[in-house]
C-alpha positions as CSV (number, residue, x, y, z in Angstrom):
1,M,99.6,86.0,115.5
2,K,102.5,88.6,114.7
3,E,101.9,92.1,115.2
4,A,102.3,94.1,112.2
5,L,105.2,97.0,112.7
6,M,104.0,100.9,112.7
7,N,107.2,102.8,110.9
8,I,106.2,106.7,112.1
9,I,107.4,110.5,110.2
10,T,107.1,112.3,113.0
11,Q,106.1,116.2,112.5
12,G,108.7,118.2,110.9
13,T,111.1,115.3,109.1
14,K,110.1,115.3,104.9
15,I,110.5,112.4,102.8
16,E,110.8,112.4,98.8
17,G,110.8,109.0,96.5
18,K,110.3,105.4,97.0
19,M,109.0,103.7,100.1
20,Y,108.2,100.1,100.4
21,V,106.6,99.5,104.4
22,N,106.6,96.1,105.6
23,G,103.5,97.1,108.1
24,S,101.9,100.1,108.8
25,I,103.2,103.7,108.6
26,R,101.8,107.3,110.6
27,I,102.4,110.3,108.5
28,D,102.7,113.1,110.7
29,G,105.1,114.4,108.3
30,E,105.3,115.5,104.3
31,V,105.8,112.4,101.9
32,H,106.4,112.8,98.5
33,A,106.4,109.8,97.5
34,E,107.4,109.1,93.4
35,Y,105.6,105.5,95.1
36,I,104.7,104.4,98.3
37,E,103.4,100.8,99.0
38,A,102.2,99.5,102.4
39,T,101.5,96.2,103.5
40,E,99.0,97.2,105.9
41,K,97.8,100.4,106.5
42,I,98.2,104.2,106.2
43,I,97.5,107.2,109.0
44,I,97.9,110.3,108.1
45,G,97.6,112.9,110.9
46,P,96.2,116.0,111.2
47,D,99.3,117.8,110.5
48,G,100.2,114.7,107.6
49,I,100.6,115.6,103.9
50,L,101.0,112.3,101.4
51,K,101.1,112.9,97.6
52,G,102.1,110.7,94.9
53,K,101.2,107.3,93.9
54,V,100.4,104.8,96.5
55,K,99.1,101.2,97.3
56,S,98.0,100.2,100.8
57,K,95.5,97.9,102.3
58,S,93.6,100.5,104.1
59,L,93.8,103.9,104.9
60,S,92.8,106.3,107.4
61,S,93.2,110.3,106.9
62,S,92.8,113.4,109.0
63,G,96.0,115.0,106.8
64,V,96.4,116.2,103.4
65,C,96.2,113.2,100.5
66,D,96.5,114.6,96.6
67,G,97.6,111.7,94.0
68,V,96.6,108.1,92.7
69,F,95.3,106.1,95.6
70,H,95.3,102.2,95.1
71,I,93.4,101.3,98.6
72,G,92.5,97.2,98.6
73,E,89.7,97.7,101.5
74,L,88.7,100.6,103.7
75,V,89.4,104.3,103.4
76,E,88.6,106.9,106.0
77,L,88.8,110.2,105.4
78,L,88.2,111.9,108.8
79,K,87.2,115.6,109.8
80,G,90.0,117.8,109.0
81,A,90.9,115.9,106.0
82,S,91.5,116.8,102.4
83,F,91.9,114.6,99.1
84,D,93.0,115.5,95.7
85,G,92.8,113.4,93.1
86,E,92.1,109.3,92.2
87,L,91.2,106.8,94.4
88,T,90.0,102.9,94.4
89,C,88.9,101.4,97.4
90,K,86.2,98.6,98.3
91,R,84.7,100.8,101.1
92,L,84.8,104.3,101.9
93,V,83.5,106.5,104.9
94,V,83.7,110.3,104.6
95,E,83.5,112.1,107.9
96,D,81.4,115.8,107.7
97,G,83.7,118.9,107.2
98,V,86.2,116.5,104.5
99,L,87.8,118.1,101.4
100,L,87.2,115.5,98.5
101,D,87.7,116.2,94.8
102,G,88.9,114.0,92.6
103,K,87.4,110.6,90.8
104,V,86.6,108.0,93.1
105,S,86.3,103.8,92.0
106,M,84.6,101.7,94.0
107,R,83.8,98.6,91.8
108,E,87.2,96.7,91.6
109,G,87.1,96.1,88.0
110,K,83.7,94.8,87.4
111,R,81.0,96.7,85.4
112,I,77.8,97.4,87.1
113,K,74.6,96.1,85.7
114,E,72.6,97.9,84.3
115,K,68.9,97.7,85.0
116,P,66.6,96.0,82.3
117,K,64.8,98.6,80.4
118,E,61.0,98.7,81.0
119,S,58.7,98.8,78.4
């Protein structure tokens, strides 16, 4: 089985624009993305900043997230992380100490069935 590629944006590096990542990416610097897509996982370190429109299979952050995030599977917001914006995912883990502000959707586009009305 072929191992997924890991790309790294180191502290002190700032990138702006569109990014397409084959595999995973770790962000310890700043990424201001018009659009970023990763086929696997996005990891944001404690000093990392990711702003923009984001699409990925999974996300793990202990840094700053700001924008519109469409994550196919799991999102982990670790202690010290902050999230501001819109988040769509299947599963969400939020540790104590996370600042979370915005809209979160975990419905996968399906309507939640209403409970039957009691008479």
